[in-house]
N, CA, C and O atoms as a MOPAC input file, in Angstrom:
PM7 MOZYME 1SCF
protein

 N     -2.52600 1    25.88700 1   -60.78200 1
 C     -1.65600 1    26.81200 1   -59.79600 1
 C     -1.20600 1    25.50100 1   -58.72100 1
 O     -1.78800 1    24.44600 1   -58.47100 1
 N     -0.04100 1    26.01700 1   -58.26900 1
 C      1.01700 1    25.07500 1   -57.46800 1
 C      0.89300 1    25.47600 1   -56.01800 1
 O      0.97700 1    26.64200 1   -55.63100 1
 N      0.70200 1    24.51100 1   -55.30300 1
 C      0.66700 1    25.04500 1   -53.80500 1
 C      2.24500 1    25.04100 1   -53.19400 1
 O      2.51900 1    25.27900 1   -52.01800 1
 N      3.13000 1    24.74700 1   -54.15700 1
 C      4.36600 1    24.81000 1   -53.33200 1
 C      4.97700 1    26.45000 1   -53.48000 1
 O      5.19400 1    26.98900 1   -54.56500 1
 N      5.14600 1    26.94500 1   -52.43900 1
 C      5.38700 1    28.41800 1   -52.34900 1
 C      7.01200 1    28.65600 1   -52.49300 1
 O      7.50500 1    29.76500 1   -52.69800 1
 N      7.76400 1    27.43400 1   -52.35300 1
 C      9.10500 1    27.65800 1   -52.39900 1
 C      9.81800 1    28.70500 1   -51.14300 1
 O     10.91200 1    29.26900 1   -51.18900 1
 N      8.88100 1    28.73400 1   -50.13700 1
 C      9.63100 1    29.02000 1   -48.96200 1
 C     10.55100 1    28.38000 1   -47.95900 1
 O     10.08200 1    27.59200 1   -47.13800 1
 N     11.65000 1    28.62900 1   -47.97300 1
 C     12.58500 1    27.80400 1   -47.25000 1
 C     13.18400 1    28.70000 1   -45.68100 1
 O     13.33500 1    29.91900 1   -45.60900 1
 N     13.40200 1    27.86400 1   -44.73900 1
 C     13.66300 1    28.64300 1   -43.55900 1
 C     15.20700 1    28.99100 1   -43.57000 1
 O     15.94400 1    28.18800 1   -44.14200 1
 N     15.66900 1    29.92900 1   -43.08700 1
 C     17.02000 1    30.44500 1   -43.20800 1
 C     17.85100 1    29.43100 1   -42.78600 1
 O     17.38900 1    28.43700 1   -42.22700 1
 N     19.11000 1    29.58600 1   -43.00900 1
 C     19.95700 1    28.63000 1   -42.66600 1
 C     20.22500 1    28.62700 1   -41.29900 1
 O     20.10200 1    29.73800 1   -40.78300 1
 N     20.57300 1    27.67100 1   -40.50800 1
 C     20.91700 1    27.76600 1   -38.97000 1
 C     22.44900 1    28.23500 1   -38.76600 1
 O     23.39400 1    27.79800 1   -39.42400 1
 N     22.52400 1    29.11300 1   -37.83100 1
 C     23.62500 1    30.03600 1   -37.63600 1
 C     24.00100 1    29.74000 1   -36.40600 1
 O     23.52700 1    30.58300 1   -35.64500 1
 N     24.78600 1    28.74100 1   -35.70100 1
 C     25.26100 1    28.73700 1   -34.40300 1
 C     25.68600 1    29.68500 1   -33.77400 1
 O     25.31300 1    29.67800 1   -32.60100 1
 N     26.43100 1    30.65900 1   -34.11300 1
 C     26.68700 1    31.76300 1   -33.30700 1
 C     25.53900 1    32.63000 1   -33.19300 1
 O     25.24300 1    33.14300 1   -32.11400 1
 N     24.86800 1    32.82100 1   -34.26400 1
 C     23.83800 1    33.71300 1   -33.67400 1
 C     22.76100 1    32.94100 1   -32.95800 1
 O     22.04700 1    33.51100 1   -32.13300 1
 N     22.63700 1    31.83900 1   -33.20500 1
 C     21.65300 1    31.14500 1   -32.19500 1
 C     22.43200 1    31.05400 1   -30.51800 1
 O     21.85900 1    31.08300 1   -29.42900 1
 N     23.70800 1    30.95600 1   -30.77300 1
 C     24.36800 1    31.18700 1   -29.21400 1
 C     23.83300 1    32.45600 1   -28.60300 1
 O     23.32600 1    32.54600 1   -27.48500 1
 N     23.99200 1    33.32800 1   -29.38900 1
 C     23.73000 1    34.76000 1   -28.60900 1
 C     22.28000 1    34.94000 1   -28.25700 1
 O     21.97300 1    35.57800 1   -27.25000 1
 N     21.28600 1    34.35100 1   -29.12200 1
 C     19.89200 1    34.53600 1   -28.67300 1
 C     19.71700 1    33.53000 1   -27.44900 1
 O     19.15000 1    33.83400 1   -26.40000 1
 N     20.32500 1    32.19800 1   -27.75100 1
 C     20.32900 1    31.52900 1   -26.15800 1
 C     20.69800 1    31.96500 1   -25.09100 1
 O     20.04300 1    31.83800 1   -24.05700 1
 N     21.91500 1    32.60700 1   -25.18400 1
 C     22.38100 1    33.75300 1   -23.86400 1
 C     21.40100 1    34.64000 1   -23.47700 1
 O     21.20200 1    34.88200 1   -22.28700 1
 N     20.89200 1    35.05100 1   -24.19700 1
 C     19.84000 1    36.31500 1   -23.98300 1
 C     18.60400 1    35.48500 1   -23.39800 1
 O     18.32600 1    35.96200 1   -22.29800 1
 N     17.88000 1    34.57000 1   -23.67900 1
 C     16.71200 1    33.74100 1   -23.37600 1
 C     17.28600 1    33.05600 1   -21.69500 1
 O     16.59000 1    33.08700 1   -20.68100 1
 N     18.38900 1    32.60500 1   -21.76400 1
 C     19.01600 1    32.13800 1   -20.50300 1
 C     19.07900 1    33.27400 1   -19.24000 1
 O     18.73900 1    33.10700 1   -18.06900 1
 N     19.57500 1    34.35600 1   -19.82200 1
 C     19.55600 1    35.49000 1   -18.74400 1
 C     18.16000 1    35.83900 1   -18.61500 1
 O     17.81500 1    36.11500 1   -17.46700 1
 N     17.25400 1    35.89600 1   -19.53300 1
 C     15.93800 1    36.29800 1   -19.33800 1
 C     15.19600 1    35.51200 1   -18.00100 1
 O     14.37800 1    35.97600 1   -17.20700 1
 N     15.73400 1    34.29400 1   -18.05800 1
 C     15.12200 1    33.18100 1   -17.07400 1
 C     15.89000 1    33.35900 1   -15.84900 1
 O     15.90100 1    32.43700 1   -15.03400 1
 N     16.58400 1    34.51600 1   -15.60400 1
 C     17.13000 1    34.68400 1   -14.14200 1
 C     18.63000 1    34.03900 1   -14.09400 1
 O     19.28800 1    33.92800 1   -13.05900 1
 N     18.98800 1    33.69800 1   -15.18600 1
 C     20.59700 1    32.88500 1   -14.91900 1
 C     21.47700 1    34.03600 1   -15.13200 1
 O     21.06600 1    34.94800 1   -15.85000 1
 N     22.60700 1    34.10400 1   -14.61000 1
 C     23.93600 1    34.88800 1   -14.39400 1
 C     25.12500 1    34.06100 1   -15.41400 1
 O     25.44100 1    32.88100 1   -15.26600 1
 N     25.48600 1    34.66700 1   -16.09800 1
 C     26.60500 1    34.03100 1   -16.67400 1
 C     28.15100 1    34.16400 1   -16.42000 1
 O     28.70500 1    35.25800 1   -16.53100 1
 N     28.87400 1    32.94700 1   -16.05300 1
 C     30.04200 1    33.03900 1   -15.40300 1
 C     30.77600 1    32.08400 1   -16.22800 1
 O     30.27100 1    30.97400 1   -16.39100 1
 N     32.15100 1    32.42400 1   -16.89300 1
 C     32.68000 1    31.44900 1   -17.52200 1
 C     32.07700 1    30.20800 1   -18.44100 1
 O     32.42200 1    29.02800 1   -18.39400 1
 N     31.16300 1    30.76500 1   -19.21600 1
 C     30.61200 1    29.91300 1   -20.25500 1
 C     29.37300 1    29.15500 1   -19.35200 1
 O     28.53500 1    28.54400 1   -20.01500 1
 N     29.25500 1    29.16700 1   -18.19100 1
 C     27.93900 1    28.60000 1   -17.64300 1
 C     27.05300 1    29.55300 1   -17.13800 1
 O     27.52700 1    30.64800 1   -16.83700 1
 N     25.59800 1    29.30700 1   -16.95300 1
 C     24.66800 1    30.04900 1   -16.46600 1
 C     24.13700 1    29.39700 1   -15.07500 1
 O     23.54100 1    28.33000 1   -14.92500 1
 N     24.49500 1    30.26800 1   -14.19300 1
 C     24.22400 1    29.65300 1   -12.71500 1
 C     22.92200 1    30.54500 1   -12.09100 1
 O     22.60800 1    31.61800 1   -12.60500 1
 N     22.34700 1    30.09600 1   -11.16100 1
 C     21.32800 1    30.48400 1   -10.13800 1
 C     21.84900 1    30.39000 1    -8.91200 1
 O     22.20800 1    29.30900 1    -8.44400 1
 N     21.94300 1    31.58600 1    -8.24000 1
 C     22.50400 1    31.63000 1    -6.64000 1
 C     24.08500 1    30.68200 1    -6.56100 1
 O     24.24800 1    29.82400 1    -5.69400 1
 N     24.87300 1    30.92500 1    -7.32900 1
 C     26.03400 1    30.32700 1    -7.61400 1
 C     26.13800 1    28.66300 1    -8.06800 1
 O     27.19500 1    28.03200 1    -8.10300 1
 N     24.92500 1    28.17400 1    -8.36800 1
 C     24.88000 1    26.99600 1    -8.89800 1
 C     24.80300 1    26.88900 1   -10.39800 1
 O     24.04600 1    27.62300 1   -11.03300 1
 N     25.54600 1    26.02000 1   -10.96000 1
 C     25.55000 1    25.74700 1   -12.36700 1
 C     24.41000 1    25.37200 1   -12.62200 1
 O     23.87900 1    24.59600 1   -11.82800 1
 N     23.56400 1    25.88100 1   -14.00700 1
 C     22.21600 1    25.33400 1   -14.50100 1
 C     22.36300 1    24.65000 1   -15.94200 1
 O     21.78700 1    23.66000 1   -16.39300 1
 N     23.38400 1    25.55200 1   -16.55800 1
 C     23.21500 1    25.29100 1   -17.75100 1
 C     24.66400 1    25.87000 1   -18.26600 1
 O     25.33800 1    26.57900 1   -17.51900 1
 N     25.25300 1    25.40400 1   -20.05500 1
 C     26.30900 1    26.00800 1   -20.35600 1
 C     25.87000 1    25.62900 1   -21.86000 1
 O     25.05400 1    24.78900 1   -22.23900 1
 N     26.65100 1    26.49500 1   -22.56900 1
 C     26.35800 1    26.70000 1   -23.98200 1
 C     27.61400 1    27.15800 1   -24.85700 1
 O     28.17300 1    28.19500 1   -24.49900 1
 N     28.12800 1    26.45200 1   -26.01800 1
 C     29.25300 1    26.89000 1   -26.74900 1
 C     28.83000 1    26.25000 1   -28.28900 1
 O     28.12100 1    25.32700 1   -28.69100 1
 N     29.62600 1    27.21600 1   -28.84700 1
 C     29.66200 1    26.91200 1   -30.34400 1
 C     30.99700 1    25.56400 1   -30.60900 1
 O     31.97300 1    25.63100 1   -29.86100 1
 N     30.96700 1    24.81200 1   -31.30300 1
 C     31.98700 1    23.84000 1   -31.58900 1
 C     31.90600 1    23.05800 1   -33.11900 1
 O     31.04100 1    22.26300 1   -33.48900 1
 N     32.86700 1    23.45800 1   -33.73300 1
 C     32.82000 1    22.86500 1   -35.07600 1
 C     31.53000 1    23.19200 1   -35.67600 1
 O     30.89700 1    22.26100 1   -36.17300 1
 N     31.04300 1    24.37200 1   -35.70800 1
 C     30.00400 1    24.84300 1   -36.46800 1
 C     28.60300 1    24.38900 1   -36.02600 1
 O     27.59500 1    24.53500 1   -36.71600 1
 N     28.64500 1    23.75500 1   -34.66300 1
 C     27.44300 1    23.35900 1   -33.80700 1
 C     27.38500 1    24.01000 1   -32.77200 1
 O     28.32400 1    24.51500 1   -32.15700 1
 N     26.12100 1    24.03300 1   -32.49300 1
 C     25.74000 1    24.67800 1   -31.02700 1
 C     25.57300 1    23.58900 1   -29.92500 1
 O     24.57600 1    22.86700 1   -29.93500 1
 N     26.59800 1    23.45900 1   -28.92000 1
 C     26.52600 1    22.54600 1   -27.92600 1
 C     25.85600 1    23.12000 1   -26.67100 1
 O     26.24400 1    24.15200 1   -26.12300 1
 N     24.81700 1    22.37100 1   -26.25400 1
 C     24.23400 1    23.05900 1   -24.90100 1
 C     23.96900 1    21.80100 1   -23.93200 1
 O     23.94200 1    20.64300 1   -24.35100 1
 N     23.79900 1    22.12600 1   -22.73300 1
 C     23.58000 1    20.92900 1   -21.75500 1
 C     23.12700 1    21.98500 1   -20.54100 1
 O     23.36100 1    23.18700 1   -20.41700 1
 N     22.43600 1    21.12100 1   -19.75600 1
 C     21.54700 1    21.31500 1   -18.27800 1
 C     21.94900 1    20.44000 1   -17.46400 1
 O     22.36700 1    19.36100 1   -17.88500 1
 N     21.90500 1    20.72000 1   -16.17200 1
 C     22.27100 1    19.78400 1   -15.28000 1
 C     21.06100 1    18.92100 1   -14.87400 1
 O     19.87300 1    19.24300 1   -14.85300 1
 N     21.67600 1    17.68000 1   -14.53900 1
 C     20.27000 1    16.59100 1   -14.33500 1
 C     19.75500 1    17.04400 1   -13.00000 1
 O     18.56300 1    16.81400 1   -12.79700 1
 N     20.44900 1    17.65800 1   -12.03400 1
 C     20.05900 1    18.04300 1   -10.70600 1
 C     21.19400 1    18.98900 1   -10.32900 1
 O     22.37600 1    18.76400 1   -10.58700 1
 N     20.68700 1    20.16900 1    -9.63400 1
 C     21.44400 1    21.14400 1    -9.29200 1
 C     22.65300 1    20.81900 1    -8.29400 1
 O     22.24300 1    20.22100 1    -7.30000 1
 N     23.85500 1    21.02100 1    -8.29100 1
 C     24.72600 1    20.41800 1    -7.63300 1
 C     25.91400 1    21.62000 1    -7.22600 1
 O     26.30600 1    22.02400 1    -8.32100 1
 N     26.56800 1    22.27800 1    -6.27300 1
 C     27.45000 1    22.69400 1    -6.05700 1
 C     28.81200 1    22.10700 1    -6.43700 1
 O     29.61600 1    22.75000 1    -7.11200 1
 N     29.04300 1    20.90900 1    -6.00100 1
 C     30.22700 1    20.39700 1    -6.08900 1
 C     30.62400 1    19.86700 1    -7.49300 1
 O     31.60300 1    20.41000 1    -8.00400 1
 N     29.92500 1    18.76300 1    -8.27300 1
 C     30.11500 1    18.37800 1    -9.41900 1
 C     28.83200 1    17.78900 1   -10.20600 1
 O     28.42000 1    16.62900 1   -10.18300 1
 N     28.26200 1    18.99900 1   -10.97300 1
 C     27.06800 1    18.74700 1   -11.74300 1
 C     27.32900 1    17.78400 1   -12.75900 1
 O     28.43300 1    17.69400 1   -13.29700 1
 N     26.17000 1    16.92200 1   -13.09600 1
 C     26.18000 1    15.80600 1   -14.03100 1
 C     25.37600 1    16.52000 1   -15.18100 1
 O     24.24600 1    16.91900 1   -14.89800 1
 N     25.83900 1    16.70600 1   -16.39400 1
 C     25.58300 1    17.27100 1   -17.37400 1
 C     24.65200 1    16.31600 1   -18.42200 1
 O     24.96000 1    15.16900 1   -18.74500 1
 N     23.74600 1    16.86100 1   -18.76700 1
 C     22.82000 1    16.23800 1   -19.83900 1
 C     23.00600 1    17.04000 1   -21.27100 1
 O     22.33500 1    18.05500 1   -21.45700 1
 N     23.90200 1    16.58500 1   -22.25300 1
 C     24.41200 1    17.47700 1   -23.13900 1
 C     23.60800 1    17.13100 1   -24.72500 1
 O     23.30000 1    16.06600 1   -25.26000 1
 N     23.48700 1    18.24900 1   -25.05400 1
 C     22.58600 1    18.09200 1   -26.72400 1
 C     23.41400 1    18.92200 1   -27.62300 1
 O     24.23500 1    19.75700 1   -27.24400 1
 N     23.15400 1    18.64700 1   -28.74400 1
 C     23.54200 1    19.29900 1   -29.86200 1
 C     22.39700 1    19.82200 1   -30.52000 1
 O     21.50700 1    19.08400 1   -30.94300 1
 N     22.36900 1    21.42900 1   -30.65900 1
 C     21.28400 1    22.11700 1   -31.27600 1
 C     21.51000 1    22.39900 1   -32.29300 1
 O     22.27600 1    23.34200 1   -32.48800 1
 N     20.84900 1    21.58900 1   -33.52200 1
 C     21.04600 1    21.92500 1   -35.11000 1
 C     19.85700 1    23.17100 1   -35.78900 1
 O     19.87800 1    23.65900 1   -36.91900 1
 N     19.00700 1    23.40900 1   -34.81500 1
 C     17.82200 1    24.27700 1   -35.59500 1
 C     17.41700 1    25.11200 1   -34.38000 1
 O     17.66800 1    24.86300 1   -33.20100 1
 N     16.62800 1    26.32400 1   -34.97500 1
 C     16.17500 1    27.21300 1   -34.02500 1
 C     14.88100 1    26.31900 1   -33.13300 1
 O     14.54300 1    26.71500 1   -32.01700 1
 N     14.33700 1    25.29200 1   -33.67100 1
 C     13.39500 1    24.54900 1   -33.09100 1
 C     14.18700 1    23.81700 1   -31.82600 1
 O     13.71000 1    23.81100 1   -30.69200 1
 N     15.17400 1    23.33800 1   -32.08900 1
 C     16.04800 1    22.83200 1   -31.18600 1
 C     16.54200 1    23.74000 1   -29.85500 1
 O     16.57400 1    23.31800 1   -28.69900 1
 N     16.92000 1    25.09900 1   -30.30400 1
 C     17.07500 1    25.71500 1   -29.34200 1
 C     15.78000 1    26.37400 1   -28.55200 1
 O     16.03300 1    26.63300 1   -27.37600 1
 N     14.44600 1    26.68900 1   -28.98300 1
 C     13.49500 1    26.68100 1   -28.19700 1
 C     13.05600 1    25.45400 1   -27.53000 1
 O     12.55400 1    25.60300 1   -26.41700 1
 N     13.14600 1    24.33600 1   -27.97700 1
 C     12.82800 1    22.88000 1   -26.95300 1
 C     13.79100 1    23.12300 1   -25.78600 1
 O     13.29300 1    23.12200 1   -24.66000 1
 N     15.22200 1    23.34800 1   -25.92400 1
 C     16.03400 1    23.20600 1   -24.87000 1
 C     15.68200 1    24.28000 1   -24.02000 1
 O     15.79400 1    23.95200 1   -22.83900 1
 N     15.25600 1    25.57200 1   -24.20500 1
 C     14.93500 1    26.52200 1   -23.17000 1
 C     13.80900 1    26.34200 1   -22.51300 1
 O     13.63300 1    26.65700 1   -21.33600 1
 N     12.84500 1    25.72800 1   -23.38500 1
 C     11.47600 1    25.52500 1   -22.57000 1
 C     11.71700 1    24.13200 1   -21.84800 1
 O     11.10000 1    24.10500 1   -20.78300 1
 N     12.38400 1    23.03700 1   -22.08900 1
 C     12.97600 1    21.96800 1   -20.96900 1
 C     13.45400 1    22.99100 1   -19.65100 1
 O     12.84800 1    23.15700 1   -18.59300 1
 N     14.75600 1    23.61500 1   -20.09700 1
 C     15.19200 1    24.20300 1   -18.99300 1
 C     14.28100 1    24.88800 1   -18.16000 1
 O     14.15400 1    24.56900 1   -16.97800 1
 N     13.57600 1    25.89200 1   -18.72800 1
 C     12.42700 1    26.65100 1   -18.00200 1
 C     11.74300 1    25.56500 1   -17.01300 1
 O     11.74200 1    25.70800 1   -15.79000 1
 N     11.27900 1    24.68500 1   -17.54900 1
 C     10.29300 1    23.70400 1   -16.84600 1
 C     10.99900 1    23.24700 1   -15.73600 1
 O     10.50200 1    23.25500 1   -14.61000 1
 N     12.44400 1    22.73500 1   -16.04600 1
 C     13.07900 1    22.19300 1   -14.81600 1
 C     13.44600 1    23.25700 1   -13.68900 1
 O     13.47100 1    22.87300 1   -12.52000 1
 N     13.76600 1    24.74600 1   -14.04300 1
 C     14.02800 1    25.64900 1   -13.29200 1
 C     12.82400 1    25.90700 1   -12.48200 1
 O     12.99200 1    26.45100 1   -11.39000 1
 N     11.61600 1    25.58900 1   -12.86800 1
 C     10.53700 1    26.06700 1   -12.03200 1
 C     10.17300 1    24.67200 1   -11.00300 1
 O      9.59100 1    24.72900 1    -9.92000 1
 N     10.66400 1    23.50800 1   -11.64400 1
 C     10.42600 1    22.33900 1   -10.48600 1
 C     11.64400 1    22.32700 1    -9.48600 1
 O     11.58500 1    21.69400 1    -8.43200 1
 N     12.63100 1    22.97700 1    -9.82200 1
 C     13.74000 1    22.84400 1    -8.60200 1
 C     13.16400 1    24.15200 1    -7.90800 1
 O     12.97100 1    23.98400 1    -6.70400 1
 N     12.89700 1    25.21000 1    -8.30900 1
 C     12.33600 1    26.33900 1    -7.39700 1
 C     11.17300 1    25.89300 1    -6.39200 1
 O     11.11200 1    26.32500 1    -5.24100 1
 N     10.34200 1    25.07400 1    -6.88400 1
 C      9.19500 1    24.37200 1    -6.10000 1
 C      9.88200 1    23.84400 1    -4.94700 1
 O      9.48500 1    24.13800 1    -3.81900 1
 N     10.95200 1    23.03400 1    -5.14000 1
 C     11.68700 1    22.10400 1    -4.01600 1
 C     12.47900 1    22.98400 1    -3.24200 1
 O     12.90200 1    22.54300 1    -2.17400 1
 N     12.78100 1    24.21900 1    -3.59000 1
 C     13.86300 1    24.94600 1    -2.76700 1
 C     12.89300 1    25.65800 1    -1.80200 1
 O     13.23700 1    25.89300 1    -0.64300 1
 N     11.52600 1    26.04300 1    -2.34300 1
 C     10.72500 1    26.70600 1    -1.21100 1
 C     10.30800 1    25.99700 1    -0.12300 1
 O      9.66800 1    26.55500 1     0.76900 1

């Protein structure tokens, strides 16, 4: 008897992943405006689909003037989960500093 069950993960769909990412970012309390996700009017993240890939970025440090972006290409559901977890951690750190 073989241990190979031949289960494969479903193919990664960037469009579907973008919709899921947008929902998760809204659940973190961010408001979407012009492709960016903001908290209290300050851009925190952005996401888009380009050439069949999901491009996402978060700011290094919140800034109203000109945020410096840390961009990532998300190629799997695990990458999306990691991006959201990292952003959630950073949002908590930034909130602690604001209080």
